[in-house]
Every structure is written in structure tokens, then in C-alpha cells.
N, C-alpha and C positions, 0 to 999 in steps of 0.2 A: 147041738145046733140043727137048725130045720134047713132044708133046702139045698143042703151040701152038693155041691157040683163034683162029680166024680173025675179023676184024672188031673194030668197037667197037659194045656194045651197051649199052642203057640198063636201068633196072630192069624193064621191062616185055619186054625183048627187043628192043625198037625198035633199027636200026641207028642210030649218032649220025653223027658228021661227022669233020672234020679236027680235029687236035689240036693246042693251042699250048703255050707255055713250061710248064716242070715242074721238080719237085725229087723226089729218091729218099730212101727211108726203108727200113732193112734190121734185121731182128731175126733171131737164129738160136735156136732152142729144141731141145734133143735132136737136133741134127744135122739140122735141117730148117731153111732159110733161106728168110725170106719178104721180099722186096724190093717196095716200092710205089711206083709212081709217077704221082701225080695230076694232072690237067690241067684248068684250066677251059676250058668249052666254050662259048665266046660264041656259036658259032651256035645252039646248043641252049637259051641263057638269055633271058630278057624282063626286064631290069632294071625296065622301066616295071609289071609286074606282080609285082614281087618274088619272081621265079623264077630261081635261079643254078644253073649243072649243071656237074657235075664228072665227068670219066669218071677212072678209075685203073685202071693195068695193074699186075697181080700176077705176079710169079713166085715158085713154091714149089720149091725146090730140095732134093732129097735128097742130104745131104753124109755120111750115114751108111751104115751095113755092114749094113742091114734093108729088106725091102721094106715100104714103108707105103701105106695107101690114106687119101684124105681123106674123111670120113664126113659132116661137118657144119660149119657155120660160125655164128658168133654176133658180132653187131657193135653197138657202142655209138656212135650218131651224136650228136653235140653240135652245136647251130647257136649263132651269135654271141650270142644272147639266153639262153643256158642250156638251152635246151629239149633233151630227151633223147630219142632213139627207140631202140628196141632191135629187132634184125632177128636172127632165128633160122632156119635153113632145112638141108635136107640139101644135101650137096655144094656144088659152085659152077657156076653157069651149066649148070646140068641135069646135071653130071657128077660122080662120084665116082672122081677120076684115083687109078690105082695108080703109084706112083714106085718104080722098082727103084733101087739104090744108083747116085749119080752122074745121075740123071735129072732133070728139071724139067718143071713144066708152067706154062703161061703163060696167063693170061686177062685181059679187059677188061669191067669194068662200070661202072655210074654211079651218082650221087647227087645227087639235087634237094635244094635249101635254099629256104626263103624269106628268109634273111639272106645278106649279102657273105661270111661266112666261117662255118668250124664246123671239128670234128676229128671224125676217125672212128679207132676203134680196136676191136681183135677178138682172137677166137680163132679157131683151127680145131680139130676134134676128129678125131684121127687114130687110124688103129688099125693095128699092127704083125700080122705072118703069125701070132704066138702068140696073138692076139685080144686083145692088151692095147690098151687105149683110153687115149689122153693127150692133153692140151692143147698147142697151137702157138701162140706169140704172134703176133698181127699188129700192128706196130708202129704206135703212134699217128702219124697224119700229119696235116697241115694242108689244110683246104681253103679258098684264100684267092685273091682276084682278081689277077690280074696287075698290077703297077704300085701296088696298093694299098699304102699305108703299114702297117706292122705295128706294134703296140704291145707289149710285154712288160711284163707285171704281175710 
């Protein structure tokens, strides 16, 4: 993989710690594959203060035949009580990576919640060499405590 970001960082750019148990989620839009692996960070969480923290590693892979640049991101974060936070910004982890055909970019970021679970979903705004902007889906992924029983509605 090319362009791999080093380290694990929180939303403020602080270094996190060692990761534990995780699951993977994947989505492909216009030959751009986005794979997400969230992990609960017990060392960064404080359940007695209702602070729970997850790191998520994302790989963006260009499976197509054109060069693309990641321009921006949009996240929708929903906690266990249904509160929604929207996050928008340029690039990811301070970069707007360019992906040649066959290349990947990997980065790690994080999400704090005041509840024991939540869901994140989003999109990346990409641009090809012709200047065309298009959206790429970031798959919905679950932020759950390890060992917590899950209930499906």
C-alpha cells in the first residue's frame, strides 16, 4: 500500500495507543474501494465519565483506470441515543492524497462518543484528472464495545 499514514491519531491529532478487537466494512463506488476497520480504544476511554473512544483505520484503494484526488470528507456520526453530529472538512488527516490506478492510501483517525455505541457513515469528494468531482461512499460502520451484547431492531 502506498501513502500509508503512520501512527494512530485522535480527532485533535493526539497519538492514541494500542488497538484491540475489530471488524471490517467495505464499499466500492466508481472503482474506489473504501475499507474501514473500527476498534474500541479502552486506554483512551473513561466509562465513569461517559467517554468512549474508537479508532478507525481506513484504506482507500483506486481499483480503476484513472488518477483521482481525495478533496474532502463528510461524516454523519450517530450515537446510541440518536444524536447526530455532522463533520465536513478538506482531505483526511491533513492530506488530499492522489491515487494512481492500483494505489491505496491508509490512515487512522478516531471518534469519541458519550454513549457505549454508535454508527458512522460518510462520503469522500473525489476529483479525476478531467476535473470532474464525484462522491465515494464510506460504508456505515458500527462503533461497539467489545463483549457488549448487540440488539438488532
